[in-house]
Steps between C-alpha positions, in 0.01 A plus 500: 500500500768750602854378499660787695257791536352516847767279642745605773807390303830609668665789326779416259753700712365374838762231577784720393389770748438249774852358455655840481612443148329794337733762360394854592660815367759537782612143449652575154870563467703564183886459477677836530202661665514845656265625774283799478394747771271806505583835671177640622378841621514578872224761467138470389521830318815688395697651218822335401754783490801288431573133434864397517594141401875521443610329827267209438601465138867476592450234769672183394247231402231746390405468138222750459335793663184617319293817571200651317729689257634169372158354403391551143133526591467554881131582487222325313133583471290187480167565339201268549191506283499537124370844425269766650216356293554160662538567865638707787875564455734399776861620506745336735850639548776251546833662600800272535690728742462830654631801300547836672226426743388211719128440577513220766720357758702217338468626144798363289772749432790290380588136407822317564638171372795343680671171559324426827180625664706648785719693260190631316348614832833678591504673165146622554604654838786684323271681261449853620156656466434859593131565575275791540202371704160610383170515685356156499133450404380198688126543540293444186211713623737792570675435175179598316480847656575804286853627537654178627836412332464272200650158547477441121371684204144458601254781586421487873705179501206306358627214281146392395140572579195290424122528545197282513161670438189291508155619586431787733660455837355820655140388440585150617651617827196724554276194475718272723376397846856456625821663389837360622820702463849365566863580441745213450871464459701204372877488522796412287563125470819339395496198263728315739587241245728209586753596233635865489557664162787324328659423168810447296583647150768434239569610148539255209762534235243649261410771751178350631443573870367202686315562825412204723273662747203450736223694324129494443540662160758373251365746255709769690780400265369780279531771766848378592603512133373860478688601814819381328392631154527154356261312265246291688644189340834566687353451851385160613321413821536154640248471785552281797257311723391792727502492876203719527391823320149615601550804271831606637692360201259639246706820477866491398718423802866414442479439119614837372781514765630159389481585131690830547777342703542197276500723194770727634730234644431229252511263791212304662350694785280378790282726719287382786326732751538442866179456691534846650573654162188324363280618778631857496494561119263288299147601428211453754124466504337837476385656821148642456296761694132445424191693593169314454137592518247225458118546497241223561135446539344339814473171314879508446502602134816705422381803307826705476870480543729800492879452536822711488806293463853630538793270435863577569676447168845553652785671312442362146166425339590137407172308483312733726252615239406135426461415871281812548288400204439155637417645841253744351320229304478293820404782728141385568582135504294196378170685559230641273475870587312738274670812613886523537736790509876437525796734481837345520853635499857360479727751661878541475705517827864452607426153627588154365373413153157329518396278215354153429398275785271198512144631470605822315284753680214279583603413858519864603147595400358163610611573863301829481180389330475178703543693822223727383273202426564356842415834665180533312403143602550594863311832464206336344510183701525282192708187504840573315444220249137592435586871439759400248272247338240767436752712316738260323544526123290270291521403135374786290578774749724794396831565668594851613656572162174412322614165361213254525646176652322234298662199668400296802611652835567253774591752778182447700554124497872539593418733795224267630711188470790664686279639771310180550834301513619718784206384702343645819707726723636300792476617854834614648610306808707800608302816599796714401491364146231612256425300186386658177407398146554712190425483138684652203382473138686626190561494131830517311573511133702250301664589173645837407298822402287424203635784288864366510477245218642234728650192331677180595666231293583135568682224295439126518697234311446124482809273502522173311493300826164645590635759749453879464671833559337826604675832453336803662647820631290492814697583823407259776484670842438178682124493434510236240477729198725272302370177634135557405603531134624141516168386646311671224724340225483160669123517509456592135775267360429199720847499651625427853630824646841340548532469119496885467808719527445866579730791402413842628631864527751556228424817308677381189416128490152466657192665350420819697214440736471838671527592863435276795285765651133593520400138561527457121726197424239224521252711312751603236778245472263227596266592216802527261615154598149355482469647146835349386416164660166485329641581162762226546237263629290570192785400276544183700131414463504565128787269450355232724169524321673405181704222658194347677229582239301660775341857485681764696192567711503145621858519629639594838844513650569291807815407692753489211265385223219609270194271494148481362223586749253264331758232410759496784687215338601736223796709639850613419779578744637848521850392396404338170258779434765779547747303291252469217434879524874565486562268210220661295634851570226615752608773733555368851510844661271796552559848631171681585420849614204588725368844474291638789176664399550866436268789601559868487418748769443876469808730533381658815571514873152356544530129476230335297437164332674160525840548673588137572429173321333335804492472876553233764267519796550362853471551869667439835336414832722514809488445870712710738567499867580841668650538845302781664792587729779521246347520152691192402346319211482134404345366186395139541301459177497629145271379223538601140260434215562604135331432171805387297301410185681169473780375717741357245720382786321531836821465702656798323176703532480429875867596532435835336201567730696406806800711395288798413310472826810482712651803314180686564513389861836672541371814320212510749668413829877493517680681218566847629752692284622802687611794293628824649566794268533264201731251668393140572559420868430125469783369274491135603258222586583557866301831481276445204298205616364265239268216618663170602345155535449580868280800422267357231249210547436246231299689236193301381443538131178430316489506121200585294512395134257694286682425179439856386856639482678615190800273559545143367213272580312789668761584760534838668820655630572443871852641556403844635135471616583319831695806617208736464235446770660340803604826675150636546376158600750509789424855607119434477553206729687727741211733501258216557710383797566834685322768314824678378489612133863490383529747214877486434706189433669304645252428781764477777418409860586861590241642270243251625588579865484875439164458337362313805640763736337772298173310524525494868591864537244626249224251541519378142 
């Protein structure tokens, strides 16, 4: 009988957060602290002809002014993949500050550390920058044209290019009874996390730089060390509980700035972005332009998919090649299609940096392929669920990369359960309000790319009073990434979760657990913790076997004791057991490493083979009400159903689905980031509208538990998948209501109204 697994146990940090006691990055202060500020470019593309800092440097109370020339290594090239024989090579450029040329509006040019934030801001304003504006390249399609100015050292501004080639699409289209073509656009999206980028840094007497920072990746201590030309052992990350990340804190944000300023001043330095600064300058979700062509038989069988994907990589490549790869692999969705042709491009422009965001390329293509599926269902007169059911992947089918997926696929069940839960479409009591139902299905990977040799480590120690300690370098973004390790350890060791103390995110004192990205922490750190706990449990059972004269296989751990399954009267409490182990010199601690399965892929632009460890499948069914006179939209119902493998904590799983669904709701309907000539025109939440409790209905979640995941106890990852398929469910429902096919997000009332007016004028 399970002790903790499958139980909705409150998170170990829950009460602290409810009471407001949780310490976030901006809450930290250090005696003698200075304040950092960043001077940023006023142009999206320009040469820096002169940079004069003397006035700022001589301002009383200013302790440091740093520009690119002061940085030991201002530019780093991050390489991903092991070698050309192992996989496709990705190179991401990380530049600390602009040097000679700026590529985007808001790019850092100088750093200041001063006694007060106001003084630091004043010093920034006193720095004189002489610019020579350059032609800005803002359209990724135009950026690819011959002769266009290069944003970076990339031919035709193409940062990366991938292909899928499966079957023969020309023959398949020739045999199709219906061919649907569509062009789709999806926009920038801001992470809009509760806590802006923030941190504080100080230098120890031995020269170690400590950075207490809100980050998804404490392993960035290595890059920061290289920026300062220091040994890796001389930079320490101390992570904080994170007030949201969603991928926006996967890249380095304030860490290098803090380290540079603390190193130069030998004083503690704090730097926190304002909300406007965060919105204007941090990375965004990639906008995509997508052209799709889908062919089907009369019975609804999809015979061919052809797609051209163009993503706006912004001014630095960052993680754009990765995101593009994920989008390419997902381009045809959770469907078995024998003939697939995909060409995808990440293109450099003088626009904000685009990088990691929840879903990592999957939401963009999902919007396109699910719109195509909905259009085909209407053209053929086949129910939307039935059309999908006839084409969904099944165990033993090959994905578009040729990898045979030999695991159960619950996507058909998830879609059917969600659709049936939505129920029959009601009749509108108002003739001006049309009601529509829409379906969106999708797949999303969990775990990093299989050729990256991903690893995670976790440490567990038993104390003499029967309590335990877990040390793991996992950053917790609020999704329970740390808490679930406690549940796993409690389950295996027979402890109450209150008896476990968790230490996380210290790059020098907690075993490194890798990034909290790619929906990988439960899969990776969960398995590392499970491995450690089972080794420790095995030692406990061996010792108890000798103490009770009972075979190990007849023993089980229950609620603070070890007892015989066949002779329950024979038992030993955990405290005397641990004390006996300690007295006799048994190790009461284990540090284990979990290695993700490794596969190689050909060194080619054509993507083949197994790219991800596994996928999570799910679906949304939604109901919308559209006002025929104004285009105003109301969403009274949303149903989500996902195969989560095993819900280790159903409350946390439901919370992840609800959060992902609401974030996808904003992506689909309200979040409209306006950018003109490379400059964001929506620098606050007054203009950039994220959903509120007034906008979103209660989201009904239904969990399927196939037990087929690669995580502990058969769990699948659920952090990112809920973001993927809600947008097309909403736009498909709009089409069902009023016959308007929205092909560019967000689906605003203006777009819906213009679509209805176009129907009236054009008769369709």
